[in-house]
C-alpha positions in Angstrom: 0.0 0.0 0.0 1.4 3.4 -0.9 0.3 6.9 -0.3 1.3 10.4 -1.5 2.3 13.5 0.5 2.4 17.1 -0.6 5.9 16.3 -1.9 4.5 13.7 -4.2 6.9 11.0 -2.9 5.4 7.5 -2.8 5.3 6.1 0.8 4.9 2.6 2.0 2.5 2.0 4.9 4.5 2.0 8.2 3.4 -1.4 9.3 4.6 -2.8 5.9 7.9 -1.1 6.3 8.5 -2.8 9.7 7.3 -6.2 8.5 9.9 -6.1 5.7 12.8 -3.9 6.7 15.1 -3.2 9.6 16.0 0.5 10.1 19.5 1.5 10.9 19.9 5.0 12.3 22.9 7.3 12.8 22.4 10.7 14.5 24.8 13.6 14.3 24.1 16.4 16.7 25.8 19.8 16.4 25.9 21.9 19.5 27.1 25.5 19.8 28.9 26.1 23.0 27.9 29.1 25.1 31.5 30.4 25.6 32.0 34.1 25.8 34.1 34.2 22.7 34.4 32.2 19.5 36.5 29.1 18.9 39.6 30.7 17.5 39.3 34.4 18.1 38.1 37.0 20.6 34.9 37.9 18.9 31.8 37.8 21.0 29.8 34.6 20.9 26.3 36.0 21.0 23.1 35.2 19.3 21.0 37.8 17.5 23.5 40.6 16.8 23.3 42.9 13.8 24.7 41.0 10.8 28.5 41.0 10.4 29.1 43.0 13.6 30.8 40.2 15.6 33.6 39.4 13.2 37.3 39.9 12.8 40.1 38.9 10.4 40.4 35.5 12.0 36.7 34.4 11.7 36.5 36.0 8.3 39.6 34.1 7.2 41.5 37.1 6.0 45.1 36.5 4.8 47.7 36.6 7.5 45.3 36.0 10.4 46.1 33.2 12.8 43.7 31.1 15.0 44.1 30.8 18.8 42.3 27.9 20.5 39.6 28.8 23.1 40.5 26.9 26.3 37.0 27.2 27.7 35.7 25.4 24.6 38.2 22.6 25.1 37.1 22.1 28.7 33.4 22.1 27.7 34.2 19.4 25.0 36.0 17.3 27.6 33.0 17.6 30.0 30.6 16.6 27.3 32.8 13.6 26.5 32.9 12.6 30.1 29.1 12.9 30.5 28.7 10.6 27.5 31.0 8.0 29.1 33.6 8.6 26.4 37.4 8.0 26.5 39.2 11.4 26.4 42.1 11.5 24.0 45.4 12.5 25.6 46.6 14.0 22.4 45.0 15.1 19.1 45.2 17.6 16.3 42.8 19.8 14.4 42.4 19.4 10.6 41.3 21.5 7.7 38.1 20.3 6.1 38.3 21.9 2.6 35.2 22.9 0.7 33.8 26.0 -1.0 30.6 27.4 0.1 29.8 31.1 0.8 28.9 30.5 4.5 32.6 29.6 5.2 34.7 32.6 4.1 38.1 30.9 4.2 37.0 27.9 2.1 37.8 25.4 4.8 36.5 24.6 8.2 38.8 23.9 11.2 37.6 20.6 12.6 38.8 17.4 14.2 39.0 14.5 11.7 40.8 11.3 12.7 41.8 12.5 16.2 38.6 13.6 18.0 38.7 14.8 21.7 36.3 12.0 22.8 35.5 8.5 21.5 33.7 5.3 22.4 31.0 6.4 24.7 27.3 5.7 25.4 24.1 7.3 26.7 21.4 5.3 28.3 18.3 7.1 27.0 15.0 7.0 29.0 11.9 6.1 27.0 8.3 7.0 27.7 7.4 3.5 28.9 10.0 3.7 31.7 12.6 1.6 29.9 16.0 2.8 28.6 17.8 2.3 25.3 21.6 2.4 25.1 22.9 4.6 22.3 26.6 4.0 21.5 28.6 7.1 20.8 31.3 7.0 18.1 32.9 10.3 18.8 32.5 13.9 20.0 34.7 16.3 18.2 35.4 20.0 18.2 35.1 22.4 15.2 33.9 25.9 14.3 30.5 26.8 13.1 29.8 28.3 9.7 28.1 31.6 8.9 24.4 31.9 8.0 23.0 32.4 4.5 19.6 33.9 3.9 18.3 33.2 0.4 15.7 35.7 -1.0 13.4 35.2 -4.0 12.8 31.5 -3.8 9.6 29.8 -2.8 11.3 27.5 -0.3 13.9 30.0 1.2 16.7 27.8 -0.2 19.3 28.7 -2.7 17.5 27.0 -5.6 15.6 29.7 -7.4 16.9 32.5 -5.2 17.6 35.9 -6.7 19.8 37.1 -3.8 21.7 35.5 -1.0 22.8 37.4 2.1 25.8 36.3 4.2 26.0 36.9 7.9 29.3 35.8 9.4 28.5 36.5 13.1 28.1 32.7 13.6 31.3 31.8 11.7 33.8 30.5 14.1 31.4 29.9 17.0 32.6 26.8 19.0 30.8 23.7 17.9 30.8 20.1 19.2 29.6 17.4 16.9 28.3 14.3 18.7 28.1 11.2 16.4 26.4 7.9 17.3 27.5 4.5 16.1 24.9 2.8 13.9 21.7 2.3 15.9 20.2 -1.1 15.2 17.4 -3.3 16.5 15.0 -0.5 17.1 12.3 -1.8 14.7 9.0 0.1 14.9 10.4 2.3 17.7 13.1 3.9 15.5 11.5 7.3 15.3 10.6 7.4 19.0 14.1 6.4 20.0 15.7 9.0 17.7 13.6 11.7 19.4 14.2 10.3 22.9 18.0 10.4 22.2 18.1 14.0 21.0 15.8 14.9 24.0 18.1 13.3 26.5 21.2 14.8 24.9 19.6 18.3 25.0 18.7 17.8 28.7 22.2 16.5 29.5 23.9 19.4 27.7 21.7 21.9 29.5 22.5 20.3 32.9 26.2 20.6 32.0 25.6 24.4 31.3 27.8 24.2 28.1 25.1 25.4 25.7 21.6 26.9 25.7 20.6 24.1 23.3 18.0 26.3 21.6 17.0 24.3 18.6 14.8 27.1 17.4 17.8 29.4 17.3 20.2 26.8 15.8 22.4 26.3 18.8 21.5 22.6 18.6 20.9 20.9 15.3 20.4 17.2 14.3 21.4 15.5 11.1 19.5 12.2 11.0 20.9 9.3 8.9 18.5 6.6 7.9 18.9 3.4 6.0 16.9 0.2 5.6 18.0 -3.4 5.1 15.8 -6.4 4.5 15.1 -8.3 7.8 17.8 -10.9 8.2 20.4 -9.3 6.1 23.6 -8.1 7.7 24.7 -5.6 5.2 23.5 -2.0 5.7 21.4 -0.3 3.1 22.2 3.0 1.4 21.6 5.9 3.8 20.3 9.4 3.5 21.2 12.3 5.8 18.4 14.7 6.6 20.2 17.9 7.5 19.7 20.5 10.3 16.5 19.2 11.8 15.6 21.8 14.4 13.0 20.4 16.8 12.5 17.3 18.8 9.2 16.4 17.1 10.8 17.0 13.6 13.5 14.5 14.4 10.9 11.8 14.9 8.9 12.9 11.9 12.0 13.0 9.6 13.0 9.4 10.6 9.4 8.1 10.2 9.1 9.8 6.7 12.4 8.5 5.4 11.7 5.0 6.5 8.4 5.0 4.5 9.9 6.8 1.5 13.0 4.5 1.2 10.8 1.4 1.7 8.6 2.5 -1.2 11.7 3.0 -3.4 13.0 -0.4 -2.5 9.7 -2.2 -2.9 9.4 -0.6 -6.4 12.7 -2.2 -7.4 14.6 1.1 -7.2 17.7 2.0 -5.3 18.1 4.6 -2.6 20.4 7.5 -3.5 23.0 8.4 -1.0 22.4 12.1 -0.5 21.6 14.9 1.9 17.9 15.8 2.3 16.1 18.9 3.5 13.4 18.6 6.1 10.1 20.6 5.5 8.0 21.5 8.5 4.9 20.1 7.0 6.4 16.6 7.4 8.5 15.5 4.4 12.0 15.6 3.1 13.3 16.6 -0.3 16.6 15.9 -2.1 19.6 18.1 -1.3 23.0 17.2 -2.8 24.9 14.0 -3.3 26.7 13.1 -0.1 30.4 13.7 -0.1 32.9 11.2 1.4 35.8 12.1 3.6 38.1 12.1 0.6 36.1 14.9 -1.0 37.1 17.2 1.8 40.8 16.6 1.4 41.5 16.7 5.1 45.0 17.6 6.3 46.4 18.6 9.7 45.8 22.3 10.6 49.3 23.8 10.5 48.4 26.9 12.6 47.3 25.2 15.7 49.2 23.1 18.3 47.9 19.7 19.2 45.3 19.4 22.0 46.8 17.5 24.9 44.7 17.6 28.0 46.5 16.4 31.1 45.1 13.5 33.2 44.8 15.9 36.1 42.6 18.3 34.1 40.4 15.5 32.9 39.9 14.2 36.5 39.2 17.7 37.7 36.5 18.2 35.0 35.1 14.7 35.8 34.2 16.0 39.3 32.0 18.7 37.7 29.7 16.3 35.9 26.2 16.7 37.4 23.6 14.0 38.1 21.8 12.8 34.9 18.8 15.1 34.4 16.2 12.3 34.2 17.5 10.8 37.4 17.4 14.2 39.0 13.9 14.7 37.8 12.8 11.4 39.3 14.3 12.3 42.6 12.7 15.7 42.5 9.3 14.2 41.6 9.5 11.9 44.6 10.6 14.7 46.9 7.8 17.0 45.7 5.1 14.3 45.5 3.9 15.2 42.1 2.4 13.0 39.3 4.1 12.0 36.1 1.7 14.3 34.2 2.5 17.3 36.4 6.3 16.6 36.0 5.9 16.3 32.3 4.1 19.6 32.1 6.7 21.4 34.2 9.5 20.1 31.9 7.5 21.0 28.8 7.1 24.7 29.8 10.7 24.9 30.9 9.8 25.5 34.6 11.5 22.6 36.4 14.9 24.1 36.9 13.5 27.5 37.8 11.2 25.9 40.4 14.1 23.9 41.8 16.2 27.0 42.1 13.4 28.8 43.8 12.9 26.0 46.3 16.7 26.1 47.0 16.1 29.7 48.2 14.0 28.4 51.1 10.4 28.2 49.9 8.1 25.2 49.4 7.8 23.4 46.0 4.0 24.1 46.0 4.6 27.9 46.3 7.3 27.9 43.7 5.2 25.8 41.3 2.2 28.1 41.8 4.3 31.1 40.6 6.3 29.6 37.8 3.7 27.2 36.5 0.8 29.7 36.5 1.3 33.4 36.8 4.8 33.7 35.3 4.2 31.2 32.5 1.2 33.4 31.6 3.5 36.5 31.5 6.0 34.6 29.3 3.2 33.7 26.9 2.0 37.3 26.8 5.5 38.4 25.9 6.1 35.4 23.5 9.4 34.5 25.3 10.7 31.4 27.0 10.0 31.2 30.7 13.7 31.4 31.5 14.0 34.6 29.5 11.6 36.6 31.8 13.5 39.3 33.7 13.0 37.8 37.1 15.2 35.3 39.0 14.3 32.4 41.3 15.8 34.4 44.2 13.4 37.3 43.5 10.4 34.9 43.2 11.4 33.4 46.6 11.6 36.8 48.1 8.1 37.6 47.0 6.9 34.3 48.5 8.5 35.1 51.8 6.9 38.5 51.9 3.5 36.8 51.5 4.4 34.2 54.1 5.3 36.9 56.7 2.1 38.9 56.0 3.8 41.8 54.4 2.0 41.2 51.1 -1.3 39.6 50.1 -1.3 37.3 47.0 -3.0 40.1 45.0 -0.4 42.6 46.1 2.4 40.1 45.4 1.3 39.8 41.8 1.6 43.6 41.5 5.1 43.4 43.0 6.1 40.7 40.5 4.8 42.8 37.6 7.0 45.6 38.9 10.0 43.4 38.9 9.2 42.2 35.3 8.9 45.9 34.3 12.5 46.5 35.5 11.6 48.5 38.6 14.0 46.7 40.9 14.0 43.9 43.4 10.7 42.9 45.2 11.3 45.0 48.3 12.2 48.1 46.2 9.1 47.7 44.1 6.9 47.2 47.1 8.3 50.4 48.8 8.2 52.5 45.6 4.6 51.4 44.8 3.4 51.6 48.4 2.1 48.0 48.3 2.8 46.8 51.8 -0.1 45.5 53.8 -1.8 48.0 56.2 -1.2 46.8 59.7 -2.4 49.8 61.7 -5.8 48.6 63.0 -6.8 52.2 63.8 -6.6 53.0 60.1 -8.5 49.9 59.3 -11.1 50.6 61.9 -11.6 54.1 60.6 -12.3 52.7 57.1 -14.7 50.2 58.6 -16.6 52.9 60.5 -16.9 55.0 57.3 -18.2 52.0 55.4 -20.7 51.1 58.1 -22.0 54.7 58.2 -22.4 54.8 54.5 -24.4 51.5 54.3 -26.8 51.3 57.4 -29.1 48.9 55.6 -26.2 46.4 55.4 -25.5 46.8 59.1 -29.1 45.9 59.8 -28.9 42.8 57.7 -25.8 41.7 59.5 -27.4 42.3 62.9 -30.4 40.4 61.7 -28.3 37.3 61.2 -27.3 37.7 57.5 -23.6 37.4 58.1 -22.9 37.0 54.3 -23.9 40.6 53.9 -20.6 41.6 55.6 -18.9 41.0 52.3 -20.2 44.4 51.0 -18.6 46.2 53.9 -15.3 44.2 53.6 -15.2 45.1 49.9 -15.7 48.8 50.6 -12.9 48.7 53.2 -10.5 46.8 50.9 -11.2 49.4 48.2 -10.5 52.2 50.6 -7.2 50.7 51.7 -6.3 49.9 48.0 -6.4 46.2 48.8 -3.7 46.5 51.4 -5.7 45.4 54.4 -6.0 41.8 55.6 -9.5 40.8 54.3 -9.9 38.1 57.0 -9.1 40.5 59.8 -11.4 43.2 58.3 -14.2 40.7 58.3 -13.6 39.9 62.0 -13.7 43.6 62.9 -16.8 44.2 60.8 -18.7 41.4 62.5 -17.5 42.6 65.9 -18.7 46.2 65.2 -22.1 44.9 64.2 -22.6 42.5 67.1 
């Protein structure tokens, strides 16, 4: 059975694919490091600057410029290798990967070829059903990122059919780690799920290491997914395709699923799969890119302008001590400590609140209070501003300070929300916002009593109802007092005083 997508590629039904073929995956994940400067020069490593404002002769590849290796990037690479259970190479060299493309101004990329910094690792990836799948890691190597090209005039935004291409070299030279798996076999029908789970786990691990912001939407983490099929029972791998620069977790799963169905349709029709790169389209299909080069095409040779990388055993062991608990194990421990369900934990992870809540709890407040702020009020503010929760201009320490002001009676929940809004508006820390806006609770009972007396005098009919036993009518007086005190009185105490005055 075949079907047709918007890309007009014939696809085999997924169940038929699994009945006939065994998928083999290979995942290459590129991660931009969050160092202050670029890999081989002192230019700022910052996302979103004006085009071509974070460049210099080195990252532009101008004649006579010489690269200098970023030591912080090397340490980050070692920590990534250790977290992936890799062996760290005691000695290795950079190489020149030669190719011409406008996003690489010097016509070669400085990378590691046959001597990567980390090799032979693994990652035990948690799956949704509670089991784990071990992904073997071939290597993690250091290189520099390329610039960014924007193609104008084509329907797809790609170079084919474009009338103009704009080059921004701010990203050229940004420290990059490429993490390459060994062939992933035996996944069967779960291949797309396992691909997504691996990239998800890797993203969470890198975030826990604090080596990258792993923002797939901004390109600081990108996945190339290699897929091939072989008839069940055959040892020899099929011809693979490489879907380039997949930029979301869901898209990784969709790209693998699509390529399996597309390749199976080709093979079932008696055709052969072309070894090539492919582009992923957000509406769920891939299209041909270019014929896949081999290593020989790049004419690798040792980079003559850089000394070998030779981390000492002492440095490696010191960095090993900085490797944090695996994020999914940490989440399980936190979930047990907080007593929350799998569904609640999943929601907190999905909105990016878990680490913020944990940091707020570390400031001395309860998990329930921290979750109430980050998981409700603040996520609403983030949605209103169309930013990530972590990008809101408020810290866990500031949220904890607001919680403590509520706990000690200085603020009501309503006033606390006004304080938080002031912090988000850049008016200062919670105590300063509270003082500047005059938001502290009114504690002077003589002032409260005066407001109560005024409200009672203005509504004698309500007083009679209260005295007649209709205690609920006291709400009207309480409301008037709260309005008169700008919401800064304790409503429960006001109610007590109103009932006492009418008794």
